[in-house]
C-alpha positions as CSV (number, residue, x, y, z in Angstrom):
1,M,114.9,76.7,90.3
2,N,112.4,78.4,88.0
3,Q,112.7,79.6,84.4
4,M,114.7,82.7,85.5
5,N,117.2,80.6,87.5
6,E,116.1,82.3,90.6
7,E,116.0,80.3,93.8
8,L,112.4,80.2,95.1
9,P,111.6,80.9,98.7
10,R,109.6,77.7,99.0
11,P,109.4,74.5,97.0
12,E,107.6,75.1,93.7
13,A,104.9,72.6,94.5
14,E,104.1,74.4,97.7
15,L,103.9,77.7,95.9
16,E,101.6,76.2,93.2
17,S,99.3,74.9,96.0
18,L,99.2,78.3,97.7
19,A,98.5,80.0,94.4
20,D,95.6,77.5,93.7
21,Y,94.2,78.2,97.2
22,Y,94.2,81.9,96.8
23,D,92.8,81.7,93.3
24,T,89.8,79.7,94.6
25,H,89.1,81.1,98.1
26,D,87.8,84.4,99.4
27,T,90.3,85.7,101.9
28,G,88.3,88.9,102.8
29,S,87.4,87.7,106.2
30,E,91.0,86.7,107.0
31,M,92.1,90.2,106.0
32,A,89.5,92.0,108.1
33,D,91.6,91.6,111.2
34,G,94.8,92.4,109.4
35,E,96.6,95.7,109.8
36,W,98.3,97.9,107.2
37,V,102.1,98.2,107.4
38,E,104.3,100.8,105.9
39,P,106.4,99.7,102.9
40,P,109.9,98.7,104.0
41,M,112.6,101.4,104.0
42,V,115.8,100.9,102.1
43,T,119.1,102.4,103.3
44,T,121.0,104.3,100.7
45,S,124.2,106.3,100.8
46,L,124.1,109.8,99.4
47,R,127.1,112.1,99.3
48,L,126.1,115.7,99.8
49,P,128.1,118.9,100.4
50,K,128.4,119.7,104.2
51,P,126.8,123.2,103.8
52,L,123.7,121.5,102.1
53,V,123.4,119.0,105.0
54,D,123.8,121.8,107.5
55,A,121.0,123.8,105.8
56,L,118.8,120.7,105.7
57,K,119.4,120.1,109.4
58,V,118.4,123.7,110.2
59,E,115.2,123.5,108.1
60,A,114.4,120.1,109.6
61,G,114.9,121.5,113.1
62,Q,112.4,124.3,112.3
63,Q,109.9,121.6,111.3
64,H,110.8,119.5,114.4
65,I,111.8,116.5,112.2
66,R,115.1,114.8,111.4
67,H,116.9,116.0,108.3
68,T,116.6,112.5,106.8
69,A,112.8,112.7,107.2
70,L,112.9,116.1,105.5
71,M,114.9,114.7,102.6
72,R,112.3,111.9,102.2
73,K,109.5,114.4,102.3
74,V,111.2,116.6,99.6
75,L,112.1,113.6,97.4
76,A,108.5,112.1,97.7
77,A,107.0,115.5,96.8
78,Y,109.3,115.8,93.8
79,V,108.6,112.2,92.5
80,S,104.8,112.6,93.0
81,G,104.8,115.9,91.1
82,D,103.7,117.9,94.2
83,A,107.0,119.8,94.5
84,I,106.9,123.4,93.4
85,Q,109.3,123.8,90.4
86,P,111.7,126.8,90.2
87,A,109.9,128.1,87.1
88,E,106.6,128.1,89.0
89,I,108.2,130.0,91.9
90,I,109.6,132.6,89.5
91,D,106.2,133.0,87.8
92,R,104.5,133.5,91.2
93,L,107.1,136.1,92.2
94,E,106.7,138.0,89.0
95,R,102.9,138.1,89.4
96,I,103.3,139.3,93.0
97,E,105.7,142.0,91.9
98,R,103.3,143.2,89.2
99,L,100.4,143.4,91.7
100,L,102.6,145.3,94.1
101,D,103.7,147.7,91.3
102,R,100.1,148.3,90.4
103,K,99.1,149.0,94.0
104,A,102.1,151.3,94.5
105,G,101.7,153.3,91.3
């Protein structure tokens, strides 16, 4: 066991030996033939109102994706800051309305 009382996946001496190896060797050529893999997915349980799930399924169907993929897409956009915020939508609508009013009047 280490300082945090966590069980190590391999003996500590073996891990130290691996660390020393990677600290002193160039592994670029070994990585050239490697391939990128997606980060692992984690299953989570989320209780949502049925009408919301139904609406997500409809929207996802229009995009030809599963509703769970749509939820991941929306959450990823929100977390990355790419999601359009309600205040931004309201601001855009107000500008459009002003432009339409000017053209009409």
